[in-house]
N, C-alpha and C positions, 0 to 999 in steps of 0.2 A: 292187759300184756298179750293175752292170747292171740287178739285180732290183730296183733301187732306183729306176733309170725305168719299170721296169718297173709299181712299185705305185704309181709316179705320178700313171700313166692307168688306174686301176684303179676310176675313179668312172665314164670314158665309154668308150664301145666301142671297143679297142685290140686289132682280130685279129692276124695275123699279116701281112695284108695293110694293115691299118692304121700297124703300132707304125712302119715307117721312117716316116712321117709325121710322128709323133710324135717320133719321134727330132731328126727335121733340123728341127723347129721349136726344139725344145728347144736343137740342140749345133751346129746350123749345117750347110751344105750335104754333100751326101757326095759326095766326090772322084770324077770321071772312072775312074781306077784300080780304085776300087773296084767300081765300078758295073759297069765291064767284066768283072771277076771273078766277079760272083754269080751264080750261076745261077736266081736270082729276080731276074734284073733287069728281064726283059721284063715280068714282075706288075706291078712297083715304078714303073718308069720307063717311060714314051713313047719311043720313035724318036728326040725329038730332044734327048731325056737331063732333062726335066723331070719331076719326080716327080709321079706318080697320086696323086689324095686328096690332096694337100698342101693346101689348103683346109677340110676337115675341121676340122684344130687350130686355134685362132687360137696366131698366132706368138708367144709369152713366153718370156723369157729360162726356164734351170733355176732362179734365185730365185724368180722372181716363181712357176712351177712349184710352189716347195717351200714356198713362203708361203703358197699357197693354197689347197695339199692338206693345211696343217696349220692352216689357219685361222689361221694368222700368232702360230703359237705356236712354229715353228721359224722361228729365225735364225741363218743360217748365218756365222762369221766368213768375211772374207776370205781365209782360208790354207786354211780347209774348202771354200770355195769353187774354188780353185785345183788342192788333192787331189782334188778330185771329177771336176773337168774333166779331167782328167790322166787318169784312168782311163775315162771317158766319152768319149774322143778318139775320132770314128765311124773315121777311119783305122788299124788293129791295126799299119800299121809304125809310125805316128808316136805312137802310145800308150807310154806311160811305162811302163817294164819295171818285176817285179817288186821288183827293188834299187834303182830311183829313189824308185819310192814307199815303199818301206820306209824308206828315208832322208828323205823328205819333211820341212819344217822341221814342217808341222801335226802330224804323228803325234808327233814330238822336242822341240815346244815345251814339256811339260812337265813 
């Protein structure tokens, strides 16, 4: 799914310094604990913890990004969006485990 987020920004300049800005705009703030343990923290965040380059991308929800990039052709169900959010949670320690994802109701509803 992380590749999916990367492909959503494929139509705009989105290099390794800008990807965190894009992720934050779509998925929310980076937790302090994650910022503190990243070796690239200084490149991505100012000394006060604010994200550099955050104004490069307009703030849009994940749903809006998917709709925009697909030209409105893809509209995902609420269950599918829940699954995606669980896989794309920024803080790895809060991300759903593979077992939780495999038992997610969206995968098992049909």
